N, C-alpha and C positions, 0 to 999 in steps of 0.2 A: 504494500500500500504506500504509494508516494503522494504526498500532498505538501502544501506550503505550511501547514500547521506543524507544531512540534508534536512528536509522537512519544508516548510512554512505551518503553520496551521492557517487558517483564520476562526475565530469563528464569526458566524453571528446570533445574536438573531433575531427571526422572529415572527411576529404576523399579519397574513392576508396581507402580503406584497408581494405576488407572482407576482404582476404586475411590481414591481420594480427590482426584482432579476435577470431576464434574462440578463440585462446589465452587472451585476457583473460576472455572470457565463461565458458569452461570452468573456468578457475581460480576465478572468483567462485562458480560454481555448486557447486564442490566444497568450499567453506569450511563450517566447522561453524557459524559465526555467520551466520544467514540474514536478518538485518534490514539489508539493503543495497538500494540502488537504483542503477541504471546509466543515466545520462542522456547519450545521444549528441547532440551539437550538430553538425549536418551543414552543411558549407560548400559547397553547390551541387555535390554529387557526381553521377556518372553514374548511369544507370538500374540497372546491375548492383549498384552499391553500395547504392542506395536499396532495391532488392529484398532484398538481404541484411539490411539494417536492419529492414525490415518482417517478414521471416521470423524473425529473432532476437527481436524484440519480441512476436511472436505466441506464441512458444514459452515465454517467461518474462515474466510481467506485471511483474516488477521492472525490466525493461529498457524504456526509452522513447526515442524519438528525435524531435527537432524540427529544422526547418530554421533555419539561422542567419539572423538578421535582417540586412538590408543595412546598417543603421546601425552594426552592430558587427562589422566585417570582421576577418579574421585570427584567429589562434589565441587571442590575448588577448581579443578581442571575444567569441569563442565561450565562453571560460571565464567572462567577466563575465556573459554571458547566462545561463549555467547557474547561476551563483551567485545571480542575481536570482530564480531559481525555487526556491531552497532553502527548506525549512520550518524552523520554530524548533527542531524536535528532530532536524535533520539535522546530522551531522558531515561536513564536506566534505573 
């Protein structure tokens, strides 16, 4: 999503946590400020979790997920990977 507004970028490291994530997504979708992006960085989750991520991202184009790189393991590696993808008008 590109626009002239500032975006809020929410980086969420995940690992088989698909049962917890709908609350987050529902909360974001109900906000009045609509210029946000949700970036899931997935740390090698199981197929059920990846299927949930696929479904979530198909429903809302502001949601995206990528696989965590092997060189940046753990939650802090996932956060750093997400930060490296931020654009100049993103608030993290």
